[in-house]
Steps between C-alpha positions, in 0.01 A plus 500: 500500500123572515377825343337749727156609379475875437290663767191674398534890516267588780292812493662804663169656599424483867173692504288715265258774571235408236260772604752773429476490133120481520458790741774731371660604172868456556732773353868423610638190657808476742688207644587534860661282767350440838648520842395169660578302809609134490169352606333700223725359235423137624137568498517649145688184386203309641255717305336656800459855357219729388557835322148566374423761768837671509589854405814704485555838670787740517632669811823692560645418163444118550246247368304261721246233423213426727228242494722212392412193714772241558367223714764371725596130505436293806866407519619858446747674718383491858713797622330745268146619535359448146277784392322377169392852394794721591588787284807403280757733330540497123840523367508743200738752350477863590399585141223243504365640830498852365302381191253332733468803719432710181231253375333495842508866586453674176321253283267361761595141444536221749768218535383141493692165534446291183721190548749350733774274361841348554801651319787267571475461886343837549135584544388779266170682462361670202315820586320733262363848503134470421170697458170350611272379219142607479230237431482587124874437471463155663223417256695610191806285617273214541360541151853533363600171673197325363565616150864393514396151620239474224736630240757240594240229483388611157853514376571157641198348311567690172855355483354138465 
């Protein structure tokens, strides 16, 4: 009997919002489910998604995400009109929504999408409450990153 090769663990990450950590300082992170249609899940499996211009808003005690672009496949369902930029509902607990409302209303923060990933067969999105960074904050973060990189390089060469 031939041995089956172990399959490589594939990355669970579907999409990342790289500019979010650059533009904002993230305070709290939450994991939320997404209410999706069938053609959207098929397109996500094919990698046709962009969350870089998305934002989360709260209305009537519910959370919604806007600005997520899911490009429909050519062979997608023909009986449904595919809207690539429709507003999608986020699935969160009541307590989490109340914390988000508190952060937005009282603390003046915004909610941004950070990453979208697979958790078993479900699509999850990591969102975070954030404050916008000023230019000097971005510069100091850049200096810190450069120093960490240089420090790692120095430590690597000194170990020889």
